[in-house]
VOBA-849456 format. One record per residue (C-alpha): residue number from 0; residue in one letter; z, y, x. Coordinates in Angstrom, 2 decimals, m for minus. Each point is the difference from the previous one (the first is absolute). Layout:
N
- NUM:A:Z:Y:X
...
//
This chain:
669
- 0:M:70.89:125.89:57.06
- 1:T:0.71:1.46:m3.46
- 2:L:2.46:2.83:m0.44
- 3:E:2.38:m2.35:m1.79
- 4:R:m0.07:m2.38:2.97
- 5:L:0.51:2.87:2.40
- 6:F:3.45:0.62:m1.44
- 7:R:0.87:m3.64:m0.52
- 8:H:m0.99:m1.15:3.50
- 9:G:1.79:2.90:1.57
- 10:L:3.29:m1.30:m1.39
- 11:P:0.53:m3.74:0.50
- 12:L:3.70:0.42:m0.79
- 13:L:m0.58:0.97:m3.60
- 14:A:m2.74:m2.56:m0.50
- 15:L:2.25:m2.81:1.22
- 16:T:2.88:1.30:m2.06
- 17:A:m2.11:0.05:m3.16
- 18:V:m1.25:m3.56:0.58
- 19:A:3.49:m1.29:0.64
- 20:A:1.36:1.75:m3.06
- 21:C:m2.62:m1.51:m2.28
- 22:S:0.11:m3.54:1.37
- 23:S:3.25:m1.31:m1.48
- 24:N:3.46:0.85:m1.14
- 25:H:1.65:m3.17:1.25
- 26:D:3.20:0.27:2.01
- 27:D:m1.71:m1.50:3.08
- 28:D:m2.05:3.19:0.34
- 29:F:3.14:2.01:0.76
- 30:P:2.08:m2.27:2.26
- 31:A:1.72:2.78:1.92
- 32:M:0.10:2.76:m2.59
- 33:P:3.25:1.25:m1.58
- 34:R:0.27:m1.02:m3.64
- 35:S:1.37:1.66:m3.11
- 36:T:1.03:m1.22:m3.43
- 37:I:m0.86:1.84:m3.22
- 38:T:2.15:m0.77:m3.02
- 39:G:m0.07:1.45:m3.47
- 40:V:0.27:m0.54:m3.73
- 41:A:m2.84:0.34:m2.51
- 42:A:1.24:1.17:m3.38
- 43:V:m0.75:2.12:m3.06
- 44:G:3.47:m0.24:m1.56
- 45:L:m0.35:m3.78:m0.03
- 46:P:m0.87:m1.82:3.22
- 47:I:m3.64:m0.92:0.59
- 48:S:0.29:m3.74:0.48
- 49:G:m2.80:m1.94:1.68
- 50:G:m1.97:3.17:0.70
- 51:A:m2.66:m0.01:2.71
- 52:V:0.92:2.36:2.86
- 53:A:m2.82:1.07:2.33
- 54:A:0.78:2.16:3.04
- 55:T:m2.52:1.98:2.04
- 56:C:1.39:1.48:3.19
- 57:N:m1.24:1.37:3.32
- 58:A:m2.71:m2.53:0.94
- 59:Y:1.90:m2.75:m1.82
- 60:T:0.16:m1.57:m3.47
- 61:D:2.30:m2.54:m1.60
- 62:N:1.11:m1.18:m3.44
- 63:T:2.86:m1.75:m1.79
- 64:T:1.43:m0.62:m3.49
- 65:T:3.06:1.56:m1.60
- 66:A:3.02:m2.13:m0.84
- 67:A:1.55:m0.26:m3.48
- 68:N:2.12:3.10:0.69
- 69:G:m3.05:1.97:1.22
- 70:S:0.93:m0.18:3.70
- 71:W:m2.59:m0.57:2.70
- 72:T:m0.10:m0.14:3.81
- 73:L:m2.67:0.21:2.70
- 74:T:0.35:m0.31:3.79
- 75:L:m2.66:1.63:2.15
- 76:P:m0.59:1.73:3.37
- 77:T:1.92:3.26:0.27
- 78:S:m3.19:1.68:1.22
- 79:A:m1.55:m0.72:m3.41
- 80:L:2.38:2.40:m1.80
- 81:P:m0.20:1.84:m2.31
- 82:C:m1.22:m2.31:m2.77
- 83:V:m1.17:0.73:m3.53
- 84:A:0.98:m2.73:m2.45
- 85:R:m1.56:m0.71:m3.38
- 86:V:1.42:m2.26:m2.72
- 87:N:m1.80:m1.25:m3.08
- 88:G:0.17:m2.98:m2.34
- 89:G:3.09:m2.07:m0.55
- 90:T:2.40:0.40:m2.89
- 91:L:2.75:2.44:m0.99
- 92:G:2.95:m2.21:0.81
- 93:A:m0.28:m3.73:0.51
- 94:G:m1.97:m1.41:m2.92
- 95:G:m0.34:3.42:m1.64
- 96:P:m3.10:1.84:m1.20
- 97:A:m2.87:0.59:2.42
- 98:N:0.21:2.96:2.35
- 99:L:m3.03:2.17:m0.79
- 100:L:0.57:2.74:2.59
- 101:T:m1.17:0.31:3.58
- 102:L:2.52:1.88:2.15
- 103:Y:0.03:1.19:3.61
- 104:S:2.52:0.95:2.68
- 105:M:0.18:0.75:3.74
- 106:S:2.34:m1.28:2.69
- 107:G:1.65:1.99:2.78
- 108:V:m1.91:0.61:3.21
- 109:T:2.49:m1.53:2.44
- 110:G:2.98:m2.33:0.19
- 111:A:0.80:m3.67:0.29
- 112:T:0.74:0.00:m3.75
- 113:T:m1.46:2.38:m2.56
- 114:T:0.05:0.14:m3.78
- 115:A:m2.83:0.56:m2.45
- 116:N:1.00:m0.32:m3.65
- 117:I:m2.99:m0.06:m2.35
- 118:T:0.73:1.84:m3.25
- 119:P:m1.58:2.67:m2.19
- 120:L:1.91:2.63:2.02
- 121:T:m1.48:m1.15:3.32
- 122:D:m3.40:m0.27:m1.70
- 123:F:0.12:3.61:m1.26
- 124:A:1.21:1.46:3.33
- 125:L:m2.51:m1.95:2.09
- 126:A:m2.90:0.77:m2.36
- 127:R:0.73:3.72:0.43
- 128:A:0.01:m0.29:3.80
- 129:V:m3.23:m2.03:m0.07
- 130:F:m1.78:2.48:m2.25
- 131:L:0.99:3.03:2.09
- 132:S:m0.94:m1.77:3.26
- 133:T:m3.22:m1.74:m1.06
- 134:G:m1.08:1.32:m3.41
- 135:A:m0.04:m3.58:m1.31
- 136:D:2.04:m1.89:m2.57
- 137:M:2.21:m2.88:1.16
- 138:A:m2.31:m2.84:m1.04
- 139:T:m3.02:1.56:1.70
- 140:W:1.90:0.81:3.18
- 141:F:1.64:m3.41:0.29
- 142:G:m3.32:m1.67:m0.76
- 143:N:m1.67:1.89:2.87
- 144:G:2.29:m1.67:2.54
- 145:T:m0.92:m3.21:1.80
- 146:T:2.63:m0.28:2.71
- 147:T:0.73:3.74:0.16
- 148:L:0.16:2.58:m2.78
- 149:P:m1.84:3.35:0.29
- 150:R:2.26:2.84:1.20
- 151:L:3.05:m2.25:m0.08
- 152:S:1.95:2.27:2.35
- 153:D:m0.80:3.06:m2.15
- 154:V:1.30:m1.77:m3.08
- 155:A:3.18:m1.10:1.80
- 156:T:0.60:3.59:1.13
- 157:G:m0.48:1.34:m3.54
- 158:L:2.10:m2.66:m1.74
- 159:P:3.40:1.77:0.26
- 160:A:m1.49:3.06:m1.71
- 161:G:m1.36:m2.20:m2.79
- 162:R:3.41:m1.62:m0.46
- 163:D:1.82:3.35:m0.07
- 164:L:m2.52:1.49:m2.44
- 165:L:0.49:m2.98:m2.32
- 166:K:3.76:0.61:m0.05
- 167:T:m0.54:3.67:m0.88
- 168:V:m2.48:m0.76:m2.78
- 169:L:2.21:m2.74:m1.45
- 170:D:3.00:2.34:0.04
- 171:N:m2.02:2.67:m1.80
- 172:A:m1.10:m2.55:m2.60
- 173:G:3.60:m0.76:m0.93
- 174:Y:0.61:m3.22:1.96
- 175:A:3.37:m0.62:1.68
- 176:Y:m1.34:m0.75:3.47
- 177:P:2.48:m2.15:2.00
- 178:Q:2.09:1.96:2.46
- 179:G:1.67:m0.85:3.32
- 180:G:m3.02:m0.26:2.26
- 181:F:m2.00:m2.19:m2.40
- 182:D:m3.44:m0.93:1.36
- 183:P:m2.33:m2.08:m2.21
- 184:F:m1.59:m1.65:3.04
- 185:F:3.18:m1.08:1.79
- 186:S:2.96:0.03:m2.42
- 187:S:1.30:m3.36:m1.23
- 188:I:m1.00:m1.19:m3.46
- 189:A:1.19:m2.86:m2.22
- 190:P:m2.59:m0.09:m2.79
- 191:G:1.20:m1.19:m3.35
- 192:V:3.66:0.30:1.04
- 193:A:2.13:2.16:m2.27
- 194:G:1.43:3.05:1.74
- 195:D:m2.53:0.10:2.85
- 196:I:m0.89:3.69:0.39
- 197:Y:m3.54:m0.57:1.28
- 198:D:m0.72:m2.55:m2.74
- 199:Q:1.32:2.30:m2.73
- 200:F:m2.16:2.87:1.23
- 201:L:m3.13:m2.17:m0.02
- 202:E:0.72:m1.02:m3.59
- 203:T:0.44:3.63:m1.06
- 204:F:m3.20:1.03:1.77
- 205:A:m1.90:m2.83:m1.75
- 206:Q:1.32:1.21:m3.35
- 207:G:m1.19:3.54:0.76
- 208:I:m3.51:m1.24:0.78
- 209:A:m0.06:m2.18:m3.12
- 210:A:1.08:2.93:m2.20
- 211:A:m2.91:2.10:1.32
- 212:T:m2.60:m2.73:m0.62
- 213:G:m3.13:1.36:m1.59
- 214:E:m1.58:m1.65:m3.00
- 215:G:m1.68:m3.32:0.71
- 216:L:1.15:m0.14:3.63
- 217:T:1.28:m3.25:1.44
- 218:A:3.08:0.03:2.24
- 219:P:m2.08:m0.04:3.24
- 220:Q:m2.17:2.84:m1.31
- 221:A:3.06:2.06:m0.94
- 222:Y:1.51:m0.63:3.43
- 223:Q:m3.25:1.00:1.72
- 224:A:m0.20:3.21:m2.03
- 225:A:3.56:0.90:1.05
- 226:L:m0.77:m0.90:3.62
- 227:D:m3.11:2.20:0.02
- 228:G:1.97:2.88:m1.50
- 229:F:2.35:m0.08:2.97
- 230:S:m2.12:m1.14:2.93
- 231:R:m3.28:1.86:m0.56
- 232:A:0.92:3.25:m1.75
- 233:S:0.44:3.32:1.78
- 234:Q:3.19:0.46:m2.06
- 235:P:1.41:m3.55:m0.28
- 236:T:1.79:m1.11:m3.16
- 237:V:1.63:m3.15:m1.35
- 238:P:0.80:m0.96:m3.62
- 239:R:3.30:1.51:m1.08
- 240:A:3.12:m2.13:0.02
- 241:P:1.01:m1.61:m3.33
- 242:G:2.21:2.40:m1.93
- 243:A:m0.69:2.88:2.37
- 244:G:m1.94:1.92:m2.64
- 245:P:m3.02:2.19:0.70
- 246:G:m0.22:1.98:3.18
- 247:P:0.61:3.72:0.08
- 248:G:m2.48:1.87:m2.13
- 249:P:m1.89:3.08:1.14
- 250:D:1.97:3.14:0.73
- 251:P:0.07:1.99:m3.27
- 252:G:0.06:3.23:1.96
- 253:P:2.28:3.01:m0.41
- 254:G:0.74:1.86:m3.16
- 255:P:1.48:m0.79:m3.40
- 256:G:m1.65:m1.80:m2.83
- 257:P:m1.95:m3.21:m0.27
- 258:G:m3.25:1.30:1.48
- 259:P:m3.38:0.66:m1.60
- 260:G:m0.45:m3.33:m1.77
- 261:P:m0.20:m3.76:0.41
- 262:D:m2.21:m1.61:2.61
- 263:P:m2.52:m2.22:m1.79
- 264:D:0.52:m2.62:2.72
- 265:P:3.34:m1.86:0.10
- 266:V:2.43:1.20:2.65
- 267:G:1.14:m2.23:2.86
- 268:E:m0.39:m0.46:3.72
- 269:T:m3.55:0.75:1.08
- 270:P:m1.07:m2.59:2.59
- 271:D:m2.33:0.81:2.83
- 272:T:m3.52:m1.37:m0.51
- 273:A:m1.56:0.89:3.37
- 274:L:m1.91:m2.74:1.81
- 275:G:0.53:m0.92:3.64
- 276:A:m2.67:0.85:2.59
- 277:N:m1.70:m3.41:m0.22
- 278:E:1.13:m0.97:m3.50
- 279:T:m2.54:m0.64:m2.76
- 280:G:0.45:m0.23:m3.75
- 281:V:1.59:2.21:m2.65
- 282:R:3.68:0.97:0.00
- 283:F:0.98:1.83:m3.16
- 284:E:2.73:0.57:m2.55
- 285:T:m0.09:m0.35:m3.77
- 286:S:2.15:1.72:m2.62
- 287:G:m0.08:m0.84:m3.68
- 288:T:0.04:m3.22:m2.03
- 289:V:m1.94:m2.86:1.60
- 290:Q:m0.06:m3.33:m1.85
- 291:G:2.89:1.11:m2.16
- 292:A:2.25:0.95:2.93
- 293:A:0.95:3.63:0.64
- 294:Q:m0.54:1.00:3.61
- 295:S:0.96:3.04:2.04
- 296:H:m1.99:0.45:3.21
- 297:A:m0.43:m3.77:0.50
- 298:L:m1.53:m0.56:3.43
- 299:R:m2.97:m2.36:0.22
- 300:F:m2.17:m1.11:2.91
- 301:F:m3.34:m1.79:m0.34
- 302:P:m0.79:m0.81:3.66
- 303:G:m3.26:m0.88:1.68
- 304:P:m3.42:1.57:0.64
- 305:G:m1.16:m0.57:m3.58
- 306:T:m3.65:0.23:m0.93
- 307:I:m2.55:2.80:m0.04
- 308:S:m3.18:m0.15:m2.06
- 309:A:m2.01:2.94:1.29
- 310:G:m2.70:0.09:m2.68
- 311:T:m3.11:2.14:0.26
- 312:L:1.14:3.48:m1.00
- 313:A:0.29:2.18:3.11
- 314:G:3.44:1.51:0.52
- 315:F:1.85:m2.38:m2.33
- 316:L:1.30:m3.56:0.22
- 317:D:m0.44:m2.15:m3.09
- 318:E:3.19:m2.10:0.23
- 319:V:2.89:0.17:2.45
- 320:T:2.70:m2.57:m0.77
- 321:A:3.30:m1.27:1.40
- 322:N:1.31:m3.21:m1.58
- 323:G:3.68:m0.47:m0.80
- 324:P:2.30:m2.98:0.61
- 325:T:m0.33:m1.47:m3.51
- 326:P:m3.10:m1.09:m1.93
- 327:N:m1.94:2.85:m1.60
- 328:S:1.98:2.69:1.79
- 329:Y:m1.87:2.69:1.93
- 330:V:m0.56:3.68:0.69
- 331:N:m3.59:1.08:m0.50
- 332:F:m1.95:3.20:0.72
- 333:R:m3.39:0.48:m1.65
- 334:N:m2.61:2.48:1.20
- 335:L:2.26:0.90:2.91
- 336:P:m1.41:2.84:2.13
- 337:D:m0.57:m1.17:3.58
- 338:A:0.44:3.42:1.57
- 339:P:3.31:1.78:0.74
- 340:G:1.11:2.37:m2.72
- 341:T:2.21:0.51:m3.06
- 342:Y:m1.46:m1.16:m3.32
- 343:D:0.90:0.14:m3.67
- 344:C:m0.24:m3.37:m1.67
- 345:G:0.39:m1.44:m3.47
- 346:D:m3.13:1.68:m1.35
- 347:A:m0.83:m0.28:m3.67
- 348:L:m1.33:m3.28:m1.26
- 349:G:m3.77:m0.14:m0.10
- 350:V:m0.49:2.49:2.85
- 351:T:m2.55:m1.48:2.39
- 352:R:0.41:m0.36:3.72
- 353:P:0.71:1.60:2.38
- 354:R:2.58:1.83:m2.16
- 355:N:1.85:m3.01:m1.44
- 356:I:2.53:m0.78:2.74
- 357:E:2.57:m2.53:m1.20
- 358:I:3.26:m1.61:1.18
- 359:G:1.07:m3.31:m1.49
- 360:F:3.15:m2.12:0.34
- 361:A:0.75:m3.43:m1.42
- 362:A:3.19:m2.08:m0.04
- 363:G:m0.13:m2.27:m3.01
- 364:H:m1.67:2.84:m1.90
- 365:G:m2.57:2.55:1.07
- 366:Y:0.45:3.78:0.30
- 367:N:m2.63:2.59:0.94
- 368:T:m0.86:3.68:0.09
- 369:A:m3.40:m0.05:m1.73
- 370:G:m0.12:2.73:m2.63
- 371:T:3.29:1.69:0.95
- 372:L:m1.46:3.20:1.48
- 373:G:1.43:2.90:m2.00
- 374:A:2.22:m2.22:m2.16
- 375:T:3.49:1.47:m0.55
- 376:G:2.55:m1.34:2.49
- 377:F:m2.59:m1.83:2.10
- 378:H:m1.14:0.79:3.54
- 379:C:m2.11:m1.72:2.65
- 380:T:m0.50:1.16:3.58
- 381:L:m1.65:m2.05:2.75
- 382:V:0.03:1.05:3.67
- 383:V:m2.31:m1.70:2.50
- 384:T:1.17:0.65:3.56
- 385:K:m2.33:m2.34:1.87
- 386:A:m3.19:m1.89:m0.80
- 387:G:m2.04:m2.72:1.65
- 388:L:m3.75:m0.35:0.38
- 389:R:m2.59:m1.31:m2.46
- 390:T:m2.51:m2.19:1.86
- 391:P:m3.76:m0.15:m0.73
- 392:G:0.52:m3.55:m1.27
- 393:G:2.32:1.21:m2.76
- 394:T:3.26:m1.17:1.54
- 395:Y:2.93:2.18:1.03
- 396:E:1.53:0.20:3.47
- 397:G:3.49:1.29:0.65
- 398:A:2.62:0.98:m2.56
- 399:V:0.38:2.62:m2.70
- 400:E:3.49:1.41:m0.33
- 401:G:2.00:2.68:m1.74
- 402:S:2.53:0.55:m2.79
- 403:F:0.13:0.30:m3.76
- 404:D:2.25:1.40:m2.73
- 405:A:m0.84:m0.76:m3.63
- 406:R:1.20:m0.93:m3.47
- 407:L:m1.75:m3.06:m1.42
- 408:Y:m0.21:m1.17:m3.59
- 409:K:0.07:m3.58:m1.22
- 410:T:m3.43:m1.58:m0.17
- 411:G:m1.07:m0.69:m3.57
- 412:Q:2.26:2.70:m1.44
- 413:A:m0.73:3.59:m0.84
- 414:V:0.80:2.53:2.71
- 415:N:3.66:0.71:m0.78
- 416:L:3.15:0.76:1.99
- 417:P:2.31:m2.68:m1.48
- 418:D:m2.17:m2.80:1.37
- 419:S:m0.71:1.70:3.33
- 420:I:1.40:m0.48:3.49
- 421:A:0.13:2.28:3.05
- 422:V:m1.32:m1.26:3.35
- 423:T:m0.07:1.61:3.42
- 424:G:m0.68:m1.49:3.42
- 425:H:m2.20:m0.47:3.06
- 426:F:m2.96:m2.29:0.62
- 427:R:m1.97:m1.26:2.98
- 428:I:m2.66:m2.53:m0.94
- 429:G:m2.54:m1.52:2.38
- 430:E:0.09:m1.07:3.62
- 431:V:2.19:2.19:2.22
- 432:S:m1.22:0.64:3.54
- 433:T:2.08:m1.83:2.61
- 434:T:m0.40:2.73:2.62
- 435:V:2.48:2.76:0.71
- 436:P:m0.33:3.25:1.94
- 437:P:1.28:0.11:3.56
- 438:V:3.75:0.06:0.52
- 439:S:1.21:3.45:0.99
- 440:G:1.66:0.67:3.33
- 441:T:m0.43:m1.79:3.31
- 442:T:m1.71:m3.35:m0.44
- 443:L:m1.67:m2.25:2.51
- 444:A:m3.34:0.82:m1.63
- 445:S:0.51:3.73:0.54
- 446:L:1.12:m0.55:3.61
- 447:I:m3.08:m2.07:0.77
- 448:G:m2.20:2.52:m1.80
- 449:A:1.48:2.90:1.98
- 450:G:m0.42:m1.91:3.25
- 451:Y:m3.65:m0.86:m0.61
- 452:Q:m1.05:2.95:m2.15
- 453:G:m3.62:0.95:0.59
- 454:T:m3.66:m0.73:m0.65
- 455:Y:m1.63:m2.90:1.86
- 456:V:m3.73:m0.81:0.06
- 457:V:m1.16:m3.45:1.09
- 458:G:m3.38:m1.72:0.12
- 459:C:m0.29:m3.28:m1.88
- 460:G:m3.45:m1.31:0.95
- 461:D:m2.25:m0.39:m3.05
- 462:R:2.69:1.63:m2.13
- 463:G:m0.41:3.25:1.91
- 464:Q:2.73:2.51:0.74
- 465:Q:3.23:m0.17:m1.98
- 466:T:2.46:2.86:m0.35
- 467:I:3.66:m0.98:m0.19
- 468:V:2.64:2.56:m1.00
- 469:V:3.73:m0.55:0.55
- 470:N:2.28:2.48:m1.76
- 471:A:3.53:1.00:1.01
- 472:D:1.58:m1.60:m3.08
- 473:G:m1.44:m3.42:0.83
- 474:T:m2.95:0.11:m2.38
- 475:S:m3.44:m0.78:1.35
- 476:S:m3.68:m0.28:m0.92
- 477:V:m3.31:m1.37:1.31
- 478:N:m3.03:2.18:m0.75
- 479:G:2.03:1.74:m2.70
- 480:V:1.03:m3.25:m1.72
- 481:A:3.79:m0.35:m0.18
- 482:V:1.56:m2.94:1.84
- 483:V:3.64:0.64:m0.89
- 484:D:1.52:2.82:m2.01
- 485:G:2.11:0.54:m3.11
- 486:T:m2.47:m1.88:m2.21
- 487:H:m1.34:m2.55:2.51
- 488:P:2.83:m2.28:1.18
- 489:G:m0.10:m1.29:3.53
- 490:I:1.59:m0.50:3.38
- 491:V:0.29:2.48:2.86
- 492:G:0.84:m1.46:3.38
- 493:T:m0.22:0.40:3.77
- 494:R:0.38:m2.61:2.71
- 495:G:m0.34:1.03:3.61
- 496:N:m3.24:1.97:0.30
- 497:V:m1.30:m1.07:m3.44
- 498:V:0.51:1.87:m3.28
- 499:S:m1.01:m1.62:m3.30
- 500:F:m0.44:1.15:m3.60
- 501:E:m0.44:m2.83:m2.45
- 502:R:m0.65:0.28:m3.73
- 503:R:1.48:m2.77:m2.17
- 504:A:0.25:m0.86:m3.67
- 505:D:3.31:m1.80:0.64
- 506:D:2.10:m1.55:2.75
- 507:L:m1.53:m3.45:0.02
- 508:G:m3.71:0.75:m0.30
- 509:S:m2.55:0.82:2.67
- 510:A:m0.89:3.44:1.29
- 511:L:m2.45:2.04:m2.08
- 512:P:m2.74:2.33:1.29
- 513:P:0.00:2.47:1.65
- 514:S:2.96:m1.26:2.10
- 515:Y:m0.18:0.61:3.75
- 516:S:1.65:m0.08:3.43
- 517:L:m0.45:2.56:2.76
- 518:I:0.45:m1.04:3.64
- 519:F:0.90:2.65:2.59
- 520:N:m0.38:0.10:3.77
- 521:N:1.95:2.70:1.85
- 522:G:0.25:2.05:m3.19
- 523:S:m3.70:m0.07:m0.95
- 524:V:m1.39:m2.25:m2.72
- 525:S:m1.90:m2.80:1.71
- 526:S:m1.08:m2.19:m2.92
- 527:A:0.75:m0.85:m3.60
- 528:S:m0.09:m2.91:m2.41
- 529:I:m0.99:0.88:m3.58
- 530:L:m0.05:m2.24:m3.06
- 531:F:m3.02:1.04:m2.08
- 532:T:m0.24:m2.99:m2.38
- 533:A:2.85:m1.90:m1.68
- 534:G:0.28:m3.54:1.29
- 535:A:m2.30:0.64:2.96
- 536:A:0.95:0.41:3.65
- 537:P:0.75:3.52:1.25
- 538:V:m2.83:1.73:1.87
- 539:T:0.69:0.95:3.61
- 540:C:m0.88:3.61:0.74
- 541:S:m0.19:0.11:3.79
- 542:T:m1.53:3.46:0.43
- 543:A:2.61:2.76:0.20
- 544:V:m1.56:3.35:m0.91
- 545:S:3.00:2.34:m0.26
- 546:G:3.70:0.13:m0.68
- 547:S:3.17:m0.27:2.09
- 548:T:3.77:m0.08:m0.40
- 549:T:3.06:0.70:2.09
- 550:T:1.83:m2.90:m1.62
- 551:T:1.59:m3.01:1.78
- 552:K:2.25:1.28:2.82
- 553:D:0.35:3.49:m1.47
- 554:F:0.71:m1.23:m3.51
- 555:V:1.58:m3.41:m0.30
- 556:D:3.38:0.56:1.65
- 557:D:0.39:3.29:m1.89
- 558:A:m0.85:m1.78:m3.25
- 559:M:2.55:m2.71:0.75
- 560:A:2.60:2.69:0.58
- 561:L:m0.48:1.25:m3.56
- 562:F:1.55:m3.29:m1.13
- 563:A:3.04:0.43:2.26
- 564:R:3.08:m1.82:m1.28
- 565:S:3.22:m1.66:1.06
- 566:E:1.34:m2.69:m2.31
- 567:T:1.69:m3.37:m0.01
- 568:L:m2.08:m2.99:m1.07
- 569:N:1.11:m3.57:m0.66
- 570:C:m1.88:m2.37:2.29
- 571:P:m0.10:m3.83:m0.21
- 572:G:0.53:m0.50:3.75
- 573:T:m2.13:m1.61:2.72
- 574:A:0.56:m0.86:3.65
- 575:S:m0.65:3.62:1.06
- 576:L:1.60:1.73:m2.98
- 577:P:3.39:m0.98:m1.47
- 578:A:0.38:m0.44:m3.73
- 579:G:1.72:2.65:m2.09
- 580:P:m0.03:3.81:m0.23
- 581:T:m2.37:1.44:2.62
- 582:L:m0.73:3.63:0.82
- 583:F:m3.65:0.96:m0.50
- 584:T:m1.35:3.39:1.12
- 585:I:m3.28:1.85:0.23
- 586:A:0.68:2.81:2.45
- 587:S:m1.39:3.53:m0.09
- 588:D:m2.53:m0.96:2.69
- 589:G:m1.27:m2.99:m2.06
- 590:G:1.79:m2.72:1.93
- 591:L:1.48:m2.97:m1.90
- 592:T:3.31:m1.78:0.66
- 593:L:1.40:m3.07:m1.73
- 594:G:3.37:m0.97:1.39
- 595:S:m0.50:m0.47:3.75
- 596:L:m3.81:m0.18:m0.32
- 597:S:m2.25:3.03:0.32
- 598:I:m3.62:1.14:0.27
- 599:T:m0.88:3.42:1.40
- 600:P:m2.99:2.10:m1.11
- 601:A:m1.50:m0.28:3.49
- 602:Q:0.01:m3.79:m0.29
- 603:Y:m1.74:m0.33:m3.36
- 604:L:m2.40:2.88:0.65
- 605:A:m1.08:m1.43:3.34
- 606:S:m1.05:m3.27:m1.63
- 607:Q:m1.36:1.72:m3.17
- 608:N:2.19:m2.48:m1.87
- 609:F:1.01:1.88:m3.12
- 610:T:m1.04:m0.06:m3.64
- 611:F:0.65:2.33:m2.91
- 612:T:m1.05:m1.18:m3.47
- 613:D:0.39:1.64:m3.42
- 614:A:m1.14:m1.81:m3.14
- 615:H:2.52:1.70:m2.30
- 616:T:m1.13:3.60:m0.04
- 617:F:m3.33:m0.86:m1.60
- 618:L:0.80:m3.35:m1.63
- 619:L:2.27:m0.74:m2.94
- 620:H:0.42:m3.75:0.45
- 621:D:2.34:m1.69:2.47
- 622:S:m0.31:m3.73:m0.64
- 623:A:m1.54:m1.41:3.15
- 624:P:2.23:m1.40:2.76
- 625:F:m2.29:1.23:2.78
- 626:F:0.54:2.83:2.44
- 627:Y:m2.97:1.98:m1.22
- 628:S:1.60:0.48:m3.42
- 629:K:3.02:1.83:1.41
- 630:S:0.93:3.37:1.41
- 631:A:0.87:m1.17:3.49
- 632:L:0.41:0.89:3.68
- 633:R:m0.67:m2.58:2.70
- 634:V:0.50:0.35:3.76
- 635:S:m0.17:m2.66:2.67
- 636:A:0.60:m0.09:3.76
- 637:N:1.63:m2.18:2.66
- 638:G:0.10:m3.01:m2.30
- 639:Y:1.82:1.89:m2.78
- 640:T:m1.59:0.77:m3.38
- 641:Y:1.63:2.01:m2.77
- 642:V:m1.47:0.37:m3.50
- 643:V:1.85:2.54:m2.14
- 644:A:m0.78:m0.02:m3.75
- 645:L:0.71:3.36:m1.66
- 646:D:0.63:1.11:m3.55
- 647:P:m3.16:1.98:m0.87
- 648:V:1.92:2.83:m1.69
- 649:T:3.34:0.33:1.80
- 650:Q:m1.20:m1.45:3.34
- 651:A:3.23:m2.02:0.15
- 652:T:m0.06:m3.24:1.98
- 653:V:m0.77:m2.95:m2.26
- 654:S:m0.06:m2.66:2.70
- 655:L:m0.58:m0.50:3.73
- 656:D:m1.84:m3.07:1.30
- 657:Y:0.33:m0.71:3.69
- 658:V:m1.61:m2.39:2.48
- 659:I:1.55:m0.64:3.40
- 660:G:m2.18:m2.54:1.74
- 661:L:0.21:m3.01:m2.32
- 662:E:3.03:1.36:m1.84
- 663:R:m0.51:1.58:m3.42
- 664:G:2.27:1.52:m2.58
- 665:T:0.29:2.53:m2.81
- 666:C:2.71:2.64:m0.18
- 667:A:0.78:1.94:m3.17
- 668:P:2.33:2.83:m1.08
//
């Protein structure tokens, strides 16, 4: 039995739940389930008429079309809430111009009736919550969902903060945000109707975005640039409201007089150009005259991994490029050092490599730094903070990243200040690793590691003796080769007297070598199963040479007690458990109680019927609907089975699945 099957077969509840969830969305599949209705209006100032609405919920999907006034309705099982809704297509008003935007929103998590307007305001707030919870943009995150979206509960928890931040940023940008408990997700809206407060605000916001449109940008591109500036920046911004004027300039400092002299760069708000942890591309600002338009700290973002041409000169990359949203727009680095450090650039024309480090920018016309070194009023500094790896085959693995600050002159002109522009920003170009270091604090991985910490030697027939090391933080290795750690994503789990460490590239693939399981008998390792070759069957190592643990009875109930809690969950109701708010507790001795039902530590320890699994601490993704992709506790005894899914960072309860004989249900906060 493979390690993947070990976890799947140990949990028939989740396997059956996943199959049922994927089979159909027809009403007949939920004959006895409470149902909820989601209503909303899709609008951008005018209603989105005939727009396609697609909703992805908790193990449920559905779709509909907006009416002429932008309204839409869906009815679905209450257990499927919350839902994320996307609208695209259609027209702006009945028979009006085509709607070119794709917008998103999220419904409430409970209630017989809930509202989910879909507008630019809901799109901005939700995109912020998604980015902070998953590191992804809206389109990528929504596209990763089949019947369930990754980290949906995390996003729902973070949504109020995203909404409140949007209000603050809009207020600071000069917009008159509606008062009186206004909520863009739930408040009523009559798009296109004179005097409607929500409608008027959307029109003003659209005007602000249009006024900030960069040269050559279409309306969708301008909207996306504004969305990125709010959702993905460490210091979120939005375009200023029409007529609000520039934001506050820099503090001139104390003392009389005008100061030492004019700043060669125009004065205005300086936007933040930092990139998110998993964001690729170049985010930068430009000041000067670009295509005939004067700009002051205009924020630009050219997203995506770009391209790297490594070349043959050791220590330097020939061409590193990020393409912009319009034809012939890009940011380009030539002869970029691929080692961390601070470098002067803009060397004199004609200077041969490796000295001639250049930065180029194009948006309708090209600008570059070549030949600016030492020229009056010009500067060029390039900082490389992280580099990838040049392979023997001449390709480049990983990403090169850093920051830059330079003054560029117009290509084809002499090096002169009147035709120059100032640029400053951050770049990350290449493929970003999808692994993250372990989460700090108490995690299931660290509990399992502490419980099984030690060195174990087993004999594997022709393979000889293998040395397995389990560390207290949940990392592990076989013969010195890492199985799971901060750079090798994987799953750490224990079930009964078996502990497993499984390396994975992602949630849905197979285990990768050197994954393994250790089997214990009365505290001593009795055998092991080690995967030496990808795609092959694990090798059984039946000779135990050394290694023992005091885990199981001395560890499991204490570990359960670390997740002690008392909270009220909403349960769907079965013959043994009434529907509605139900008290759920994990006691200080590790016992579990759900309403009138309980399992004691003695019961689940006696039958060795418990499972701890952590695939979050060492794995970034969370897209698979299977148990082994979660941080979860499972105990079973006397015909009762509880599976508690936990937030990997806060350890808050995400959901509780229960089985009572043939009865099954899912409770949620």
